[in-house]
N, C-alpha and C positions, 0 to 999 in steps of 0.2 A: 486198441486194435484187439482183435481175440486171442492172440497169440499173448497178451499180457497178462491176461487174466489168472491169478493164481489159484491153487487147489483150493476148491470151496470148503471140503472136509474130510475128515478120515472115520472111521469105524473103530471104536476100541471095545475092550473086553465090559469097561463100566459104561458105556455108553457110545459117546462119538466126541471127536473135534469139530468145530466149527470154525473156519478163515472168516474173522469181519474185514472189511475194506475201510469201513468210516464207522466206528473207531476203528485203528487198526489193532486187531486182537486177536488171539486165537480162545476161544472158550470152550470149557470142557461141557459137555452135557450128557445128562441121564441116558437112559435107552428110552424112555417115553418121547422126552424132548428130539432126542435123534431120529427117531422114527418120522417126527413131524418134518422135519427137514429133507427125508427123502433118504436117511441114510441107512442102509438095508446092513444089520451086524452078522448077520449068517454064521457059519463055527464060533464067532467071539463071544456070541450071545448065549451059549448055549450053558456054561457055567453059570446057575443061579446065584452062586455064592460070591460073584465076581459084579453081581449087579449094582451099580452105583457106587461101587468101592475103587477109590482111584489108589493106585499104589500096591492094590492086594498082587498086582503082576508087574513087569514091566512093560511099558507100551510094546503095541505091536512094532513100532518103528522110532527113531527119533523125530521129536519135532522140528530140530535145526541140527545141521551138522556144521562144525568150524573147521574150515579149511584153509592149511597154512599153504598157499600155491606157493610160495620160495622162501628159503630161508637167507636169501640174500638182502643185507641191507649195509648202507655205509654208514650209519648213525652210530653204532656201537654206543647203544645207551647201558648203562652201568647197570640197571635191573631187567635185561633183555630177558622174556621170558622162554625163548628159545634159543639165546646165545648166538643171534643172527651173526653173519660175518658179510665184507664186501665180496667174497669170491662167491659164484655161485659151483654149486657140486653136479657134478656129472649124474649122477643117480636123481636130481631132482626131476620131478614129472614135467611134463609138457601140456599143452592145451589139447592134443588129442585124449592124453592119459585122464585128463581132469572131466572131460567133457563125459567120457564114458562112466566117469563114477558119478557123474551128475544124473545120468540116465538111472544106475543103478540106485541112487537116492530118490529119484521122481518113481521109480517102479515101487519102491518100498511104500511110497505115501508122506515123505518128509515134505515140510512146509519152506522152511527158510533154509538157507545157507549161508553163513558168516566169512566171507573172504578177508582173509588178511597175510600176514608173513612172519617174519621179516617184512618187507615193503614191497607189497602187490603190485603198487600204483606203478613200477617199473617196468611191469611185463608189457610185452608189445601185444600180447595175445589175451590179455583182461578183457577188453570187451566183447570178444568172439565169446568167452566162457561167461560171461553174466548175460549175452544176448543168448547163448543155449540154455541155462539155467532159466531164463525167460520164457523160452520156449515151451519147456519140459513141466510148466506152474509151479515152478520156484521162486520163491522171491530172494536174490540176492542182495546182501548187504556188505557193505565196505568199511573196514578200518584203514586209515592211514596217517603216516605220521605229519603231512602235508610238506614234506620236507623234498622229497623226491616225487617225480612222475606226474605233478600235479596236473598239467596238460592233459595228460593222458585220461586222468579222471573227469575233467571236466568235459573233454569228448565223449563220453560215456557216461555221465552222469545221469540221463534218464532214466537208463537200466535199470539202477537201484535203487532198492526201496529206502533206505537208509545209508547217509555215508556221516561215519563220524570221523573228528580229528583228534589224534592222543595231545593232551595238553595237561601235563603234570606238573603244573605249578604256574605261576607269574613270574617272568623275568628272572632274578637270581634264584629263586626256588625251583623255575623249571631249570637252570644250569645246575644245582646243586642236586637234583632228582636224577637229569638225564647225564650228569657229566659234560656238558658243552650248550651252548645259546642255541636256540631253534625256536625261540617265544614268537619272534616277531614274523618269522616265517611261516609258524604253524598258525598265528593268528591271519595274516594276509592269506591262507590257503581257507580258513574259513569265511572269511569275508568274500573271496572267489567262487567259493562253491556255494554259499547262500545266495549269490544272485544267479545262479541257474537253477537252484530248488531249494523248495522251503524246509524238505526233511533234511536238515543238516544236524549233526550235535558235536558235543564234547566228549571225548573218553577221558576219564582221570582215574589212576592207577594210586589209589591212596597210600600213601606213606607217611609215616610220623613227621616228616620234613614238611609235606604238604597240606596237612590235615587243618590247618590252622586257616588255609586261605579257603577250604571250600566255599564259604560264604561269596568270598568276592570273585569265585570263578562262576557259581550262580550269577554274579550280576553281572560279569562278563558275558554269561550267553543271553542273557536279556540284552544288554546293548547290541548284540550282534544279531538278535531277532532268531534265535537256534529253537530248534525244536524240543532239544532234550541235553541234559547232561546225565551220563552213564558212569556210574564209580565201581570199580573193581579193584579188589582187596589183594595190597601185594603180594604174589605168592613165592616160594621157594622153589623157583623152575629155571632152567637153564642158567644165564648168569645170575639171575635172581637169588640163587640158592646162597653164592657167595656174599652177597649184600643183603642178607636177609635179616641179619641180627642186627644191623643198622638202618633199615630200612623200615621194617615191619611195624605196624602202630602199636602203641604200647595198649597196656590194658584199661588203663583211666580214658584213651582216646576210642576205644571200641563200644566203652559203655556210654559216652556221648554223641555216638555215632547218629544214631537214630534221630535225639532231639534237633542234632545241629542240622541234618538235612532236611528235615521236616521245616524246620523255621527258615532254611533258605528257599526251598521249593514253594513254601506260601508267600515267603515275602516277595520274591523275583516273578512269581506264576511260570516258573517251568517244569516243565516235567522230569522227573528224575527216576532212572533205573539203577537196580543196584544187582550185583550178581550174585548167583545162590551161595558163595561161600558167607555170605554177610547174614544168612538168616537167625544164627546164634546169637548175634547181637541186636538182631529187631526181637527176637523173639524174649530176650533179658528183662524188654520191657513190656512184657507180658500182655500183648495185644489180644484180642480177640481170636480165639482158634478160626471159629467160624467166618470172621472175616478176612484171615490170612488163606481158609480154604475157598471160598467166594473167587478170592483175586488170584487162585492159584501161585500161591509164594511156596515155593517147599526150596527147602536147602538143597544137598549136593545130589545133582540130578545126572552126574555122567553114567554113560553108560544106562542110561535110561531116558530122558527127557531128551538129550544130548549127546554128542560123539565127535571126536575131533579127527584128524588126521593130519600127518606130518608132512612134509616139503616131498618125500619119496613115496608117499600114497599108503604110508602106514596106518592103521586104525590105532587111536588112543580112545580112551575114556572120556576123556576132555583135552582141551586145547594144553592144559599144564602137566599133563600126565605123561607118563613114557608107554610107549605100543606095547602091547604082549603081556599087561598085568593080569598074571589070572590063567592066563592061557598062551596059545604061539601067537606069534607077530601075525596079522592079517592085512592082507590088500583091502582098501575101502572098495576095490572091484569085486570083493566076496562078502562084501558085509553083510547080506541077505543071509547067507547061511551061518555065519558067526553071531548076527543077534540073536539066535535063538539057543546057542551054546551057553548052558548055565557057566561053566568056567569061564568066560571070557572077560567078563566084567566083574568078576565074583567079589573083589575087595571093595567094590562099589556099590553093589545090589545087596549086600549081606547088611543092610543098617536095621534090618530085624532082629539081628542077633547084638546087637551092642549091648554092653555091660550097664551098671549104674556110673553115673548118674543118668545116662541117657536112657537107658530101659525104663525108670520110673519117670521120665522126664513128660507132661501133657503134650508136649508140643514133637515128640520123638518123629511120627509118624510125617509130619510135614518136613521137620528141619533135616531129619534122617542123617544125624552125628557131625554135621558140619563138613567142612573141608578134609576132604581125604588127603588133599595132596601137604597141607599143612602136618596132617597127622604122619604122612610117610615121611616128611624130609625132618620132623622135631622127633618122632617117637619110634621111626624105624617101623610104624606098623600101618600100612595104609586101612586098615579096617578098624583103628580107634576112633573114639569120639577126639573129637577138634580139641587140642591141647588149649587154644585161646577162646573158646566159648566162656562166656563170665559164669555161667553156673557149673560148668566142667572147673573151673578154677577157685570157686566157691567151694567146692564140695572136696578138694583135693585137701590130702593130709597136710596139717601147717607144717612148715618147715621147723624143726629143733630149736629154741632161742639161743640166742649166743651168748655166751658167757662173756661177761664185763670184767676184764682184768685191770687190776691198778696199773696206773700208768708208773715207772719206775723211773 
C-alpha cells in the first residue's frame, strides 16, 4: 500500500541521503549523484566548502529518533539504562503527544524511529503510534524484552521495520546480567515473532559477564533463523550507573571485540550491527579509513545522526544522555527550532575540539571521540575523549610503579 512507502531521500549540505528498501540501508551520496536521484539541494548546496564533506556541519535533521514511549516496566533489570519501574508516571506522554511528535520528525525529514521503553509492548496504543509513523513516511522499529505485551506486538508486527528482543546472555548468564530468569520467555518471544515476520533479531547489551558467550548467541540467532544480532556497549545510564563498575567490559575484552564478532558473524552468516559507542574498539584494529567512510561507520553521532526523547517528551542527544545538556530542556514538539541552536547539543558536537590523543588520531572525524556518556560518567566531562578507547588507554601516563616492601 502507498502509505507504507518510506521517505525516499533527503538533501544535505554534502549532497543527500537515499533510503533503499532492498537492501535496507541509508546511503550518503554526493551532490552529483543526489541530483541524478532527483534531489534538489536548494540553499543547502550554496556553500561550496561543504560540497562532499560529511561532518563539516551537523545534518539537517537526525536520521533516526530513539523514543522512550514509557518508563514503565516490571522486569527490574539490574543495568536498566532508564531506571524503569512498574509504576507509570503521571507526566508521561500518551498516544496523541507522540503522534504529534512524529509529525514534527516527519516534517524535519527523519527516516526512522526506534520505539522502546521501559516496555513499550504493554502500551495499548503502540500499534496506533506505529501506524501513524508509517502514514508519515517514517519506519518504526521496536525493541522489547519479550517478557510482557507479546500478543500486542504480534498483532501489530507488520507495521514495524525491525523487531529486536533483548537477550543479554544464555540461561545462567541472562540471570547474572539482568538479575532474574527470563531467558526461556525471551526465546519463546523470538520464536513467536519469527513466525510472524522475517525482520526479527536479538539485541545484546555486552557486559564482562556475557562477552564470552557472544559466539553462542550468534549460533542461537542462526538456529532461530533471525535476521540480525545487534550489539550495544553497556553504558552508565539509569540503574546502569550503579552497576557500571561491575558490568562494563574489561580493556582486554574491548580489544577482542572486533575479531570475536567478525568470526561469529562469518561462521553463522548472521548480519551484525554495533552501536556507535563501539567505534573506538573497531578503529583499534586499524581498518581502512576509506572502507569505514563508505560504510558510514561513525562514532558518537548523538545530536547529529540521532536524537533521543524521554517518556515525558524531553529531548536528549541520545537514549543514554540526560535532557538539557548544553542548553535548556526542550520538548520533542519543539525539536525543529532546537536543532539549529548551537548550544543545544554542544557537548556532543564539539568533537572537532578534542585534545590528544584524539586530535592527532587519523580516525577522529569518524570516531568523534567515542562515547560521551562514558566520558560524562567516568570523567565528569561530557566533551572528553572516551576513557575506554584503547588508544586513549595506551596514551595515558603510566601509573607510578608500586614499591615492593619487604614482608616483615
